[in-house]
LUMMITI-124853 format. One record per atom (N, C-alpha, C, O): residue in one letter; y negated, z, x. Coordinates in steps of 0.001 Angstrom, whole numbers, padded with zeros to 6 digits, always signed. Example, Ala and Ser with C-alpha at 12.3 -4.5 7.8 and 13.67 -1.06 7.14 Angstrom:
REM LUMMITI-124853
A+005690+007800+013190
A+004500+007800+012300
A+003300+007800+013200
A+003319+008465+014236
S+002250+007080+012850
S+001060+007140+013670
S-000030+007870+012900
S-001138+008039+013409
END
This chain:
REM LUMMITI-124853
X+052757-057684+015079
X+051875-057606+014316
X+052270-058017+012877
X+052939-059026+012660
X+051865-057261+011991
X+052449-057559+010659
X+051292-058352+009711
X+050070-058210+009674
X+052126-059172+009022
X+051225-060017+008228
X+050553-059409+006942
X+049620-059951+006349
X+051170-058150+006561
X+050708-057462+005362
X+050176-056126+005822
X+050906-055379+006473
X+048895-055780+005504
X+048441-054541+005807
X+049270-053450+005096
X+049847-053575+004016
X+049227-052343+005899
X+049946-051145+005298
X+049488-050608+003989
X+048261-050508+003975
X+050075-050219+002851
X+049856-049709+001747
X+049458-048327+001679
X+050160-047675+002453
X+048731-047708+001151
X+048437-046351+001007
X+049810-045629+000350
X+050322-046180-000625
X+050309-044590+000802
X+051484-044016+000285
X+051398-043661-001297
X+050438-043013-001715
X+052337-044063-002086
X+052239-044077-003555
X+053110-042710-003746
X+054033-042418-002986
X+052754-042009-004717
X+053331-040782-005179
X+054960-041320-005507
X+055086-042483-005891
X+055897-040665-005388
X+057329-041013-005640
X+057528-040975-007114
X+057135-040052-007827
X+058133-041984-007511
X+058600-042136-009003
X+059870-041260-009278
X+060924-041443-008669
X+059737-040508-010027
X+061249-039721-010374
X+061793-040302-011642
X+061160-041072-012364
X+063012-039879-011860
X+063637-040565-013135
X+063062-039973-014261
X+063027-040655-015285
X+062544-038692-014282
X+061895-038180-015468
X+060542-038898-015692
X+060237-039305-016813
X+059806-039036-014716
X+058580-039901-014926
X+058960-041273-015360
X+058181-041880-016095
X+060131-041853-014962
X+060369-043132-015430
X+060708-043169-016849
X+060352-044038-017644
X+061415-042167-017089
X+061850-042104-018601
X+060573-042033-019544
X+060548-042620-020625
X+059556-041303-019082
X+058291-040969-019732
X+057453-042230-019715
X+056718-042353-020694
X+057409-043189-018813
X+056858-044455-018936
X+057705-045376-019783
X+057128-046210-020481
X+058846-045308-019782
X+059818-046218-020426
X+059553-045841-022104
X+059485-046762-022918
X+059431-044612-022471
X+059236-044284-023777
X+057734-044398-024397
X+057453-044595-025579
X+056968-044251-023461
X+055615-044807-023587
X+055376-046084-023902
X+054534-046405-024742
X+056083-046896-023267
X+056136-048446-023436
X+056776-048784-024752
X+056222-049516-025572
X+057903-048259-024929
X+058614-048542-026448
X+057777-048108-027472
X+057656-048895-028410
X+057082-046907-027541
X+056302-046507-028456
X+055123-047393-028535
X+054719-047804-029623
X+054571-047693-027438
X+053331-048667-027542
X+053499-049979-028094
X+052677-050518-028836
X+054672-050524-027682
X+054945-051958-028351
X+055231-051795-029868
X+054718-052569-030676
X+056048-050790-030250
X+056158-050458-031781
X+054996-050355-032416
X+054640-051130-033303
X+054269-049289-031953
X+052881-049077-032865
X+051660-050236-032841
X+050925-050518-033787
X+051651-050831-031489
X+050779-051947-031360
X+051293-053208-032026
X+050514-054048-032477
X+052717-053344-032089
X+053357-054392-032747
X+052954-054221-034470
X+052662-055208-035146
X+052987-053010-034959
X+052731-052858-036392
X+051177-053168-036520
X+050782-053795-037503
X+050355-052770-035611
X+049125-052933-035785
X+048581-054481-035786
X+047707-054916-036537
X+049210-055133-034892
X+049082-056582-034705
X+049730-057385-035860
X+049245-058468-036189
X+050826-056870-036485
X+051265-057503-037661
X+050366-057258-038877
X+050181-058129-039726
X+049824-056063-038928
X+048504-055866-040044
X+047444-056808-039776
X+047044-057590-040640
X+046918-056753-038461
X+045764-057669-038247
X+046011-059028-038206
X+045160-059668-038823
X+046924-059724-037668
X+047428-060986-037654
X+048403-061399-038401
X+049409-060694-038487
X+048320-062593-039080
X+049375-063069-039927
X+049949-064337-039354
X+049284-065143-038704
X+051358-064474-039667
X+052121-065595-039144
X+052263-065695-037802
X+052369-064632-037190
X+052296-066850-037108
X+052433-066976-035807
X+051711-066297-034824
X+052203-065988-033739
X+050391-066014-035210
X+049481-065076-034328
X+050070-063838-034142
X+049971-063344-033019
X+050700-063191-035062
X+051468-061863-035041
X+052499-061899-034189
X+052685-060955-033422
X+053273-062932-034200
X+054399-063137-033294
X+054048-063158-031871
X+054525-062369-031056
X+053039-064260-031538
X+052510-064325-030348
X+051875-063065-029698
X+052048-062802-028508
X+051157-062326-030506
X+050805-061137-030093
X+051766-059911-029727
X+051558-058983-028944
X+052914-060193-030552
X+053991-059042-030354
X+054897-059650-028959
X+055405-058789-028240
X+055042-060719-028685
X+055466-061575-027670
X+054714-061062-026318
X+055292-060573-025347
X+053429-061251-026437
X+052536-060894-025050
X+052624-059362-024951
X+052720-058909-023810
X+052606-058563-025905
X+052633-057076-025853
X+053790-056712-025204
X+053725-055823-024356
X+055104-057380-025517
X+056268-057032-025024
X+056473-057417-023363
X+057086-056755-022525
X+055831-058569-023199
X+055781-059072-021803
X+054798-057961-020977
X+055236-057487-019929
X+053751-057644-021364
X+052844-056692-020729
X+053666-055427-020661
X+053760-054912-019547
X+054156-054959-021478
X+055045-053688-021417
X+056305-053734-020242
X+056702-052736-019643
X+056730-054847-020094
X+057712-055197-019198
X+057044-055296-017702
X+057602-054888-016683
X+055875-055852-017749
X+055146-055836-016495
X+054837-054625-016045
X+055063-054286-014883
X+054321-053903-016880
X+054014-052337-016633
X+055152-051632-015999
X+054972-050959-014984
X+056403-051768-016596
X+057496-051005-016157
X+057926-051584-014784
X+058330-050776-013948
X+057884-052796-014492
X+058119-053430-013137
X+057207-052925-012231
X+057624-052479-011162
X+055731-052924-012554
X+054950-052360-011362
X+054937-050983-011164
X+054667-050548-010045
X+055207-050183-012147
X+055225-048571-012124
X+056415-048145-011725
X+056497-047572-010638
X+057487-048333-012478
X+058650-047726-012329
X+059639-048594-011467
X+060306-047916-010686
X+059857-049835-011442
X+060878-050374-010570
X+060434-050414-009076
X+061258-050404-008161
X+059088-050459-008880
X+058512-050290-007566
X+058744-048991-006957
X+059055-048868-005772
X+058591-048008-007775
X+058735-046614-007293
X+060114-046123-007206
X+060323-045168-006458
X+061057-046624-007845
X+062367-046095-007947
X+063405-046908-006982
X+064297-046291-006400
X+063258-048233-006847
X+064045-049138-006054
X+063379-049636-004900
X+062317-050258-004916
X+064177-049277-003709
X+063725-050024-002466
X+064718-050999-002139
X+065921-050739-002117
X+064224-052125-001884
X+064963-053434-001617
X+065546-053358-000109
X+064793-053295+000863
X+066877-053367-000008
X+067391-053335+001409
X+066949-054608+002225
X+067065-055717+001704
X+066508-054483+003330
X+066038-055742+004110
X+067135-057077+004336
X+066834-058259+004500
X+068322-056536+004292
X+069363-057825+004324
X+069185-058602+002985
X+069104-059830+003005
X+069125-057906+001839
X+069304-058582+000637
X+067909-058680+000065
X+067795-058658-001161
X+066798-058791+000855
X+065361-058704+000330
X+064985-060173+000392
X+063950-060464+000992
X+065695-061098-000148
X+065430-062606-000228
X+064754-062928-001611
X+064773-062256-002642
X+064211-064019-001383
X+063070-064544-002732
X+064214-064566-003948
X+063969-063968-004995
X+065389-065232-003780
X+066381-065415-004875
X+066639-063879-005415
X+066378-063623-006590
X+067111-062950-004613
X+067769-061599-005039
X+066468-060901-005821
X+066557-060484-006976
X+065328-060838-005077
X+064258-059928-005714
X+063593-060549-007029
X+063243-059873-007996
X+063469-061971-006917
X+062872-062764-008114
X+063789-062502-009452
X+063388-062130-010555
X+065002-062772-009085
X+066112-062611-010151
X+066126-061186-010616
X+065999-060989-011825
X+066254-060257-009873
X+066094-058896-010377
X+064831-058502-011121
X+064838-057856-012169
X+063823-058911-010540
X+062459-058700-011370
X+062256-059401-012627
X+061758-058889-013630
X+062689-060669-012517
X+062592-061370-013922
X+063549-060775-014901
X+063214-060567-016067
X+064626-060526-014483
X+065621-059859-015476
X+065027-058720-015957
X+064997-058604-017182
X+064479-057731-015189
X+064069-056560-015676
X+062798-056792-016537
X+062554-055975-017425
X+061972-057847-016339
X+060746-058172-017266
X+061201-058504-018484
X+060728-057972-019488
X+062213-059460-018546
X+062422-059984-019827
X+063329-059284-020803
X+063238-059405-022024
X+064251-058510-020142
X+065013-057683-021302
X+064864-056159-020756
X+065852-055456-020542
X+063589-055740-020563
X+063635-054315-020157
X+064080-053043-021014
X+064552-051997-020570
X+063827-053364-022309
X+064420-052270-023023
X+065977-051994-022961
X+066466-050965-023426
X+066620-052861-022433
X+068061-052658-022169
X+068367-052339-020826
X+069148-051424-020567
X+067762-053083-019861
X+068144-052783-018582
X+067557-051711-017828
X+068104-051393-016772
X+066496-051089-018221
X+065820-049971-017630
X+066811-048797-018001
X+067202-048097-017067
X+067192-048558-019102
X+068339-047240-019185
X+069534-047610-018306
X+069971-046717-017581
X+069991-048549-018282
X+071134-048894-017517
X+070778-048656-015935
X+071644-048210-015182
X+069618-048937-015523
X+069241-048615-014313
X+068879-047085-014136
X+069301-046548-013113
X+068287-046477-014849
X+068465-045129-014740
X+069645-044328-014649
X+069787-043353-013911
X+070631-044882-015587
X+071941-044382-015556
X+072581-044435-014009
X+073098-043500-013398
X+072406-045678-013608
X+073071-045922-012292
X+072440-045167-011105
X+073067-044802-010110
X+071194-044985-011314
X+070297-044201-010261
X+070992-042692-010386
X+071378-042035-009419
X+071057-042347-011559
X+071606-040772-011787
X+072975-040632-011003
X+073255-039742-010201
X+073800-041735-011414
X+075119-041645-010883
X+075198-041545-009489
X+075976-040756-008952
X+074389-042346-008810
X+074280-042343-007343
X+073890-041186-006742
X+074410-040781-005703
X+072766-040465-007480
X+072195-039478-006993
X+073104-038025-007132
X+073101-037108-006310
X+073802-038081-008286
X+074595-036902-008464
X+076065-036736-008246
X+076696-035679-008278
X+076495-037897-008029
X+077866-038116-007824
X+078226-038421-006470
X+079403-038631-006178
END
């Protein structure tokens, strides 16, 4: 008996869709960052930008990482998964293009 109820089958995330979500998050952070800088002054604007950045990283983790990466059962430990997901959350603008490149290399070479 499983502790977790089975999830409904999610549509498969492709590299093309992942790039689309990535660029949408980049554009969203930049545009909403400018809007936040215009509306908020000083520390509130910076706090708004940090929250916006983390929300975009969370969206990338939930939509893209979950759809592209299947964690191997042997290495599916709390340490490995939390390190991977937190690293992707905190520096997502740099790490996601690297992940996409690695996945393309694995798929096509």
